[in-house]
FILOLUM-65759 format. One record per residue (C-alpha): residue in one letter; x, y, z. Coordinates in steps of 0.1 Angstrom, whole numbers, padded with zeros to 4 digits, always signed. Example, Ala and Ser with C-alpha at 12.3 -4.5 7.8 and 13.67 -1.06 7.14 Angstrom:
<atoms>
A+0123-0045+0078;S+0137-0011+0071;
</atoms>
This chain:
<atoms>
M+0335+0329+0847;N+0319+0312+0873;D+0332+0281+0890;P+0317+0248+0875;Q+0316+0234+0912;E+0298+0263+0927;D+0273+0263+0898;S+0267+0226+0908;H+0263+0233+0946;H+0240+0260+0938;T+0217+0237+0918;E+0217+0210+0947;D+0206+0237+0971;N+0176+0246+0950;E+0168+0212+0942;S+0167+0203+0980;E+0144+0235+0987;A+0120+0233+0963;G+0116+0196+0962;E+0118+0195+0924;P+0143+0203+0897;H+0150+0241+0897;D+0136+0260+0868;S+0156+0290+0861;R+0127+0307+0845;A+0110+0308+0880;R+0135+0339+0885;L+0114+0358+0861;V+0082+0359+0883;P+0077+0388+0903;P+0081+0383+0941;L+0045+0399+0947;L+0029+0370+0925;A+0052+0345+0946;W+0032+0350+0978;L-0001+0363+0963;P-0020+0328+0967;T-0014+0326+1006;A-0022+0363+1009;L-0057+0356+0998;G-0064+0327+1019;R-0058+0300+0994;P-0042+0268+1004;G-0003+0267+0998;T+0025+0246+1006;G+0054+0270+1013;R+0069+0285+0980;A+0039+0293+0955;R+0034+0278+0921;V+0022+0298+0893;R+0011+0270+0870;P-0005+0291+0839;V+0030+0306+0835;D+0047+0272+0840;L+0023+0256+0820;R+0030+0280+0790;V+0067+0279+0793;A+0067+0241+0793;R+0046+0240+0764;L+0069+0262+0744;E+0098+0242+0752;K+0082+0211+0743;S+0072+0225+0710;K+0107+0236+0704;R+0122+0203+0712;R+0096+0186+0687;K+0105+0210+0661;R+0142+0202+0666;T+0134+0164+0668;R+0116+0166+0634;R+0143+0188+0618;K+0169+0160+0628;R+0146+0131+0616;R+0140+0151+0582;L+0177+0156+0575;T+0183+0122+0582;A+0156+0108+0558;L+0170+0132+0533;A+0204+0119+0537;A+0192+0086+0536;V+0172+0092+0502;A+0203+0108+0490;S+0222+0077+0498;I+0196+0057+0482;L+0198+0076+0451;A+0235+0077+0450;G+0234+0038+0452;V+0206+0035+0429;S+0227+0055+0405;I+0257+0035+0412;V+0239+0002+0406;A+0224+0020+0375;G+0258+0030+0360;S+0270-0003+0368;V+0243-0022+0349;F+0245+0005+0322;F+0283+0000+0322;A+0277-0037+0319;S+0253-0036+0289;V+0275-0016+0267;E+0285-0035+0238;L+0320-0031+0227;P+0330-0022+0192;G+0337-0057+0179;E+0300-0070+0189;L+0282-0047+0167;D+0290-0059+0132;D+0258-0082+0129;Q+0235-0052+0139;L+0244-0025+0113;S+0225-0040+0084;Q+0190-0027+0092;N+0179-0036+0055;S+0143-0030+0045;T+0123-0058+0029;V+0098-0054+0000;Y+0072-0084-0002;Y+0043-0093-0027;S+0006-0090-0015;D+0006-0122+0004;G+0031-0107+0026;K+0055-0137+0025;T+0069-0139-0007;E+0102-0115-0009;M+0104-0092-0038;A+0134-0072-0031;T+0158-0060-0005;I+0165-0022+0000;G+0194-0016+0023;A+0225+0001+0030;Q+0259-0009+0007;K+0276-0039+0023;R+0300-0025+0049;T+0336-0038+0047;S+0359-0031+0076;V+0395-0022+0068;S+0424-0018+0091;L+0440+0016+0101;D+0468+0006+0078;E+0445+0006+0047;I+0433+0041+0054;P+0452+0070+0041;N+0468+0092+0070;H+0456+0124+0054;L+0418+0109+0059;E+0426+0103+0096;W+0441+0137+0102;A+0413+0152+0083;L+0386+0137+0103;I+0406+0144+0138;G+0412+0180+0126;T+0377+0185+0116;E+0358+0165+0146;D+0383+0163+0175;K+0413+0181+0173;Q+0422+0170+0209;F+0415+0134+0202;Y+0451+0122+0212;E+0449+0144+0244;H+0418+0136+0261;E+0405+0108+0279;G+0372+0101+0260;V+0356+0134+0272;D+0371+0170+0263;I+0365+0187+0297;W+0374+0222+0280;G+0357+0214+0250;V+0325+0208+0271;L+0329+0240+0293;R+0336+0262+0259;A+0304+0249+0245;L+0284+0253+0277;W+0298+0290+0280;N+0289+0296+0245;N+0255+0280+0248;V+0243+0300+0281;S+0259+0333+0270;G+0237+0335+0241;G+0258+0320+0213;S+0252+0295+0187;T+0244+0261+0203;Q+0274+0241+0201;G+0279+0204+0210;A+0314+0190+0225;S+0314+0155+0218;T+0347+0137+0209;L+0352+0111+0183;T+0348+0083+0210;Q+0315+0101+0222;Q+0303+0104+0183;Y+0310+0065+0183;V+0290+0059+0212;G+0264+0079+0198;Q+0264+0059+0167;V+0259+0029+0187;A+0230+0049+0208;E+0213+0054+0173;I+0213+0018+0164;R+0197+0009+0200;G+0169+0036+0194;D+0184+0053+0224;G+0170+0088+0224;S+0167+0098+0260;Y+0176+0133+0275;L+0205+0116+0292;R+0221+0104+0261;K+0251+0129+0261;A+0256+0119+0299;R+0259+0083+0288;E+0280+0090+0257;A+0305+0106+0282;V+0305+0076+0308;M+0307+0052+0278;A+0334+0071+0261;M+0354+0070+0295;K+0347+0032+0295;M+0359+0026+0259;E+0390+0049+0267;D+0397+0023+0295;H+0393-0007+0272;Y+0410+0004+0239;G+0437+0023+0227;K+0433+0056+0206;K+0441+0040+0174;S+0416+0011+0179;I+0386+0035+0189;L+0397+0057+0157;N+0398+0024+0136;H+0364+0014+0146;Y+0348+0049+0143;L+0359+0049+0107;N+0345+0013+0102;L+0312+0024+0118;V+0302+0061+0108;Y+0275+0068+0082;F+0285+0086+0052;G+0255+0086+0031;R+0246+0071+0000;G+0238+0041+0020;A+0273+0037+0029;Y+0287+0026+0064;G+0325+0029+0070;V+0350+0044+0052;E+0355+0017+0024;A+0320+0013+0014;A+0318+0052+0014;A+0351+0055-0011;H+0333+0031-0033;A+0298+0048-0033;F+0314+0080-0039;F+0347+0073-0058;D+0344+0038-0071;K+0375+0030-0054;P+0388+0014-0021;V+0399+0038+0006;K+0436+0031+0004;D+0435+0049-0032;L+0418+0081-0022;D+0438+0113-0025;V+0439+0144-0001;A+0407+0161-0021;E+0385+0129-0020;S+0393+0123+0016;A+0384+0157+0027;L+0350+0151+0008;L+0342+0120+0026;V+0350+0136+0060;A+0330+0166+0051;Q+0298+0143+0047;I+0300+0130+0084;K+0283+0165+0094;S+0252+0157+0076;P+0252+0124+0057;S+0216+0131+0045;G+0233+0146+0014;A+0235+0183+0023;Y+0272+0181+0013;D+0270+0157-0015;P+0277+0173-0048;G+0259+0145-0063;D+0226+0157-0049;P+0212+0125-0042;L+0179+0139-0027;G+0173+0166-0055;L+0177+0193-0032;G+0191+0216-0061;K+0224+0208-0075;N+0239+0245-0076;E+0230+0250-0041;V+0243+0216-0030;E+0275+0222-0047;G+0280+0253-0031;N+0273+0238+0006;A+0296+0210-0005;E+0325+0230-0015;G+0322+0254+0017;R+0324+0222+0041;W+0350+0205+0020;S+0371+0236+0021;Y+0367+0238+0055;V+0379+0202+0063;L+0411+0212+0040;D+0418+0241+0061;Q+0415+0222+0093;L+0443+0200+0078;V+0464+0230+0074;K+0456+0244+0109;I+0467+0212+0125;G+0499+0210+0104;K+0490+0181+0086;L+0488+0196+0051;K+0513+0222+0037;E+0496+0256+0030;S+0511+0255-0007;K+0496+0222-0014;R+0462+0234+0001;D+0463+0265-0024;K+0465+0241-0055;I+0436+0222-0043;T+0407+0243-0057;K+0381+0219-0075;L+0358+0195-0057;P+0366+0160-0069;D+0342+0141-0091;T+0318+0116-0078;V+0299+0087-0093;D+0262+0090-0101;P+0244+0084-0065;S+0216+0067-0084;S+0237+0038-0096;V+0247+0031-0061;I+0209+0018-0058;E+0203+0009-0093;A+0231-0017-0092;R+0209-0037-0071;V+0175-0036-0090;D+0182-0054-0122;T+0152-0075-0121;P+0115-0066-0137;T+0104-0059-0100;G+0129-0032-0096;H+0108-0003-0111;I+0082-0014-0083;S+0108-0018-0053;H+0132+0008-0060;G+0111+0032-0079;Y+0072+0035-0068;V+0081+0022-0032;L+0104+0048-0026;D+0084+0074-0041;E+0053+0067-0022;L+0073+0066+0009;R+0086+0099+0004;E+0054+0113-0003;A+0043+0099+0030;G+0074+0117+0048;I+0097+0085+0051;S+0131+0095+0032;Q+0153+0071+0014;E+0179+0072+0041;E+0153+0058+0064;V+0142+0031+0044;L+0178+0022+0037;R+0186+0022+0074;G+0153+0014+0090;G+0146-0023+0086;F+0110-0017+0074;R+0088-0046+0063;I+0070-0031+0031;T+0043-0052+0019;T+0030-0042-0019;T-0002-0048-0036;V+0015-0068-0064;D+0000-0101-0068;T+0028-0129-0072;K+0011-0151-0100;L-0002-0123-0121;Q+0033-0105-0117;D+0049-0135-0130;A+0024-0142-0159;A+0031-0103-0171;A+0070-0107-0169;K+0069-0141-0187;A+0043-0132-0213;A+0063-0097-0220;K+0097-0114-0223;R+0083-0142-0246;A+0067-0118-0270;T+0097-0094-0273;A+0124-0124-0272;S+0134-0115-0310;G+0146-0082-0296;D+0126-0059-0321;E+0099-0047-0300;D+0097-0036-0264;A+0069-0040-0240;A+0052-0031-0208;V+0023-0042-0188;V+0004-0026-0159;A-0027-0042-0140;V-0049-0023-0117;E-0075-0030-0093;P-0108-0009-0102;N-0123+0009-0068;T-0090+0008-0048;G-0061+0016-0073;R-0039-0011-0061;V-0013-0023-0087;L-0018-0059-0092;A+0010-0063-0117;Y+0039-0038-0131;Y+0063-0047-0158;G+0082-0018-0172;G+0109-0037-0188;P+0134-0065-0180;S+0154-0045-0155;G+0145-0020-0130;A+0180-0003-0137;E+0171+0006-0170;A+0142+0029-0185;D+0106+0022-0172;L+0087+0018-0204;A+0054+0018-0183;G+0061+0052-0167;S+0057+0086-0177;D+0093+0092-0185;L+0084+0072-0217;P+0052+0082-0226;H+0035+0062-0256;P+0007+0077-0278;P-0023+0055-0269;G-0039+0058-0302;T-0075+0045-0306;T-0076+0031-0270;F-0077+0067-0260;N-0110+0070-0281;V-0132+0064-0250;V-0121+0097-0236;P-0139+0119-0262;A-0167+0094-0263;L-0172+0099-0225;T-0171+0136-0231;A-0200+0135-0257;L-0222+0113-0235;E-0215+0135-0205;H-0224+0163-0227;G-0259+0148-0238;A-0250+0126-0267;S-0263+0090-0268;P-0245+0059-0282;T-0265+0063-0314;S-0257+0099-0320;K-0242+0107-0355;W-0204+0117-0362;D-0184+0125-0390;G-0160+0093-0396;S-0149+0104-0429;S-0115+0092-0438;P-0090+0104-0446;R-0094+0140-0427;K-0075+0168-0430;V-0068+0189-0396;D-0047+0220-0389;Y-0026+0209-0363;R-0009+0182-0381;D+0008+0177-0414;E-0007+0143-0423;P-0042+0136-0426;I-0061+0113-0400;V-0067+0077-0414;N-0089+0056-0398;I-0080+0019-0391;G-0084-0001-0423;G-0093+0031-0442;K-0128+0028-0431;D-0147+0058-0442;E-0183+0065-0425;P-0195+0101-0428;K-0225+0093-0402;A-0211+0071-0378;S-0230+0064-0346;L-0209+0072-0314;T-0209+0032-0308;D-0193+0030-0343;V-0165+0057-0332;V-0156+0036-0304;S-0161-0001-0313;E-0149+0005-0348;K-0121+0028-0336;L-0126+0056-0360;S-0100+0085-0351;T-0118+0107-0375;G-0148+0104-0355;A-0132+0110-0322;D-0117+0143-0338;D-0150+0153-0348;I-0163+0149-0312;T-0131+0169-0299;E-0137+0197-0324;K-0174+0199-0312;F-0168+0200-0275;G-0132+0214-0277;P-0098+0198-0268;E-0099+0213-0231;A-0134+0195-0224;V-0116+0162-0236;A-0085+0169-0215;D-0108+0175-0186;T-0123+0141-0189;A-0091+0124-0191;N-0080+0140-0157;R-0110+0130-0140;L-0105+0096-0152;G-0070+0096-0137;V-0045+0107-0163;T-0018+0128-0148;R+0002+0139-0177;L+0001+0139-0215;R+0030+0151-0237;Q+0022+0171-0268;P+0040+0158-0300;A+0069+0178-0313;T+0064+0202-0342;E+0086+0219-0367;D+0088+0250-0343;S+0088+0234-0309;E+0099+0204-0289;P+0076+0179-0271;Q+0056+0197-0244;W+0043+0181-0213;R+0005+0192-0205;D-0015+0187-0173;P-0049+0177-0181;G-0060+0194-0146;D-0046+0226-0156;A-0075+0250-0168;E-0050+0274-0184;A-0032+0247-0207;E-0035+0251-0244;W-0045+0218-0262;T-0049+0208-0300;G-0074+0184-0315;G-0046+0156-0315;V-0053+0150-0278;G-0087+0133-0288;I-0072+0112-0312;G-0046+0097-0290;E-0017+0117-0304;Y-0006+0130-0270;G+0018+0106-0254;M+0010+0089-0220;S+0023+0065-0193;L+0010+0029-0197;A+0003+0033-0158;D-0021+0061-0166;S-0038+0042-0194;A-0044+0012-0168;T-0059+0040-0141;M-0080+0053-0167;Y-0097+0019-0175;A-0101+0013-0139;T-0123+0043-0133;I-0142+0031-0161;A-0145-0004-0146;A-0153+0011-0113;G-0185+0027-0128;G-0166+0063-0128;T-0152+0061-0092;R-0115+0070-0093;A-0089+0060-0068;T-0054+0069-0064;T-0032+0043-0079;H-0004+0029-0055;V+0017-0001-0049;I+0022-0001-0010;E-0004-0020+0010;K+0017-0016+0046;V+0048-0006+0059;T+0059-0019+0095;D+0091-0008+0112;A+0116-0032+0130;D+0093-0034+0161;G+0065-0046+0141;E+0046-0011+0146;T+0026+0001+0115;V+0042+0033+0102;F+0024+0037+0069;K-0010+0024+0052;P-0024+0045+0025;K-0060+0058+0030;D-0089+0052+0009;S-0089+0076-0021;A-0120+0062-0040;K-0143+0090-0049;R-0169+0097-0078;A-0153+0112-0109;V-0173+0106-0140;D-0211+0101-0145;G-0220+0065-0137;T-0247+0063-0164;A-0225+0076-0191;I-0200+0049-0180;G-0226+0023-0184;D-0231+0035-0221;L-0197+0035-0229;T-0191-0001-0215;M-0218-0012-0237;M-0203+0005-0266;L-0169-0012-0261;S-0185-0046-0260;Y-0195-0042-0296;G-0158-0037-0306;V-0140-0068-0294;V-0111-0077-0316;P-0110-0114-0323;P-0086-0133-0300;T-0054-0146-0311;D-0056-0177-0292;T-0092-0192-0293;D-0082-0220-0267;D-0082-0200-0239;A-0105-0166-0243;R-0123-0169-0213;Y-0118-0132-0207;L-0141-0123-0234;D-0167-0131-0213;V-0159-0108-0186;M-0137-0081-0200;A-0146-0052-0222;T-0116-0044-0244;N-0101-0019-0265;A-0072-0016-0290;S-0047+0003-0311;A-0016-0005-0332;T+0005-0007-0305;S-0016-0011-0274;Y-0044-0034-0261;T-0065-0024-0228;G-0093-0044-0212;F-0110-0045-0179;S-0137-0060-0156;P-0150-0050-0124;A-0121-0067-0106;L-0094-0059-0130;S-0078-0034-0154;L-0051-0044-0175;A-0030-0023-0202;V-0004-0036-0223;W+0019-0018-0250;A+0043-0034-0273;G+0060-0018-0303;D+0080+0013-0312;D+0051+0038-0316;K+0054+0044-0354;H+0023+0027-0365;E+0001+0050-0346;G-0024+0073-0366;D-0013+0059-0398;G-0043+0034-0404;S-0024+0004-0392;S-0045-0028-0384;V-0052-0034-0344;K-0055-0073-0350;D-0031-0098-0340;T-0006-0070-0325;T+0022-0081-0302;A+0005-0060-0273;Q-0027-0081-0281;K-0007-0117-0276;I+0006-0102-0244;W-0026-0091-0232;E-0043-0124-0238;R-0018-0145-0219;V-0018-0122-0187;A-0057-0117-0187;A-0062-0156-0187;T-0044-0155-0153;G-0061-0124-0143;V-0094-0137-0144;E-0085-0166-0124;R-0069-0144-0098;F-0096-0119-0097;P-0128-0135-0111;T-0161-0118-0118;T-0193-0125-0137;K-0206-0114-0169;S-0234-0096-0150;D-0210-0077-0128;A-0190-0068-0160;G-0224-0052-0176;L-0219-0074-0207;E-0249-0090-0209;G-0264-0069-0238;S-0287-0040-0244;E-0323-0036-0255;E-0312-0004-0276;D-0295-0009-0310;P-0263+0010-0304;K-0258+0016-0341;G-0292+0028-0350;E-0307+0063-0354;P-0296+0086-0330;S-0318+0094-0300;T-0340+0128-0299;S-0320+0141-0274;A-0287+0138-0288;P-0270+0169-0300;D-0265+0175-0336;P-0228+0172-0346;G-0234+0198-0371;D-0242+0225-0346;
</atoms>
């Protein structure tokens, strides 16, 4: 090794000799090149300078220095950025920590009820929400329920600090090694996840946030407190938040009274509170399939109790049958005992389900649901129906629909939405002579005119019923015009038309008018059978033409709304608009109006109806007669204007088809009272209604183009 002093002296000598700092790389220059410039007679100053070579070397050194400098600066910048990001992360984490609400502060945010409004968007009709949550202390919750939860969801609950690190590693390894995807959330993290659900937090960082928040919770609360809060918050399905509400929703008892089997079934719901493990099958997924799923998950929970030593195996072996639960529909129906209950908790939920919004979402989502129902017309319908049926001898139903749009303007299916819907398809009523417009329209579309002749003889024996058909009041008109068949309500004439063109043609006309289902009456050999009028393969009897098949009053109102709209049919609906908790529109029905029936035939039918108005029971307020065409049977009364279709049923169905009078019926009295409000709320003119008269005598001789009913 060289002496440092010797090296230093050598350097000083070189500097004095050259007159500038010595570059060791000069030693690499061959001697010949050193004297070459002098030998060639060029000026020199002693030692020769090889400028091209020195320049290249200098540039190379300078480039290297610049690269080293840039590298240092880049590393410094990256370090600075990393520090800034770390700082930002720390700040963001601190802000996030500070924003976390602890369990006791969440009580007011859990009730995200959805509210149903009338068409004005202001008057509240009903509230659809989760069952009221009642917090209970851990002392009121059975130990076996606590341990069932821990054994199923988080066996290391009393060991970890909010995050189960080994559980995370196991799940990560299983996921990356090709096994089934697993989670590793502790109960504390699940609780935090519930909070994130309420806050609408769906980011990719959720799991990380859950972990951080869980650790913070563990710093602030003891294990028992966290477990207590979790059980008071978690959703069990059936609209029940918290274990106390769930105990009532599933078993109609307080949580403190639950046995081991019942507790295990509640814990089983946590994995999928939408109903997949609910033996009551609230979503109609299939009773047998859901019971099988429920039993499997329930058994798993019980087995976990055995595994963690909290249930003796001998006792487990004795628990073999799923515990009975209350009917899940009663959880909701208990809050719909008003006349509008069929709307708010029936049709509203059905239409939202068809739109892809589940009942669970409605119960939890805080939606604002504006309906098509008019406040005053609905009130008039309910009051008129209640007044007319106060004696209890008869029931009644009222439905009003707006032509061209299908908007339901009023709907009364009975005094309570928790009871049978008298206006719905589950309780169909034979429409009787109010259905005669269907065979009449069939005849018109096949070329018949209002003056064409049909056999209205009474009584009339037919092969599809034991008793003969009898016209109202026993009218016997062997050569009745088509107008007579409609205006005088001749059931035998309607049967003659049905026989001529076939019951299939009549059913098709009903389908195009908006009738969705018809129920064939029972016979000695068969039970009542539902028929789809749109099914070309369905079998029909002549009874479809005389209104013997039962149908819903809602379909009757829709049918007459199509007639009122000149043959344009629109899908009947009760929802105008739905917005979420942030005010964003999540559903609005599309325009469904389309041409369904020939407009000329509809015009003729409307004029025919105008000749058969039943005298009003209240002549003091009969303004509707100027703008509404009407039809009637012994138990039904219908009428329409271009702005309103109104149908009423009242009675017990026993009078239909036996010749009973259509005058002064309970249905007519209700209809008149509702119609008086209807023409005020939805006004129109006589001209618009097409009731100003006709130049043709509708009861004259048949036109030359009319088919011969005897053909």
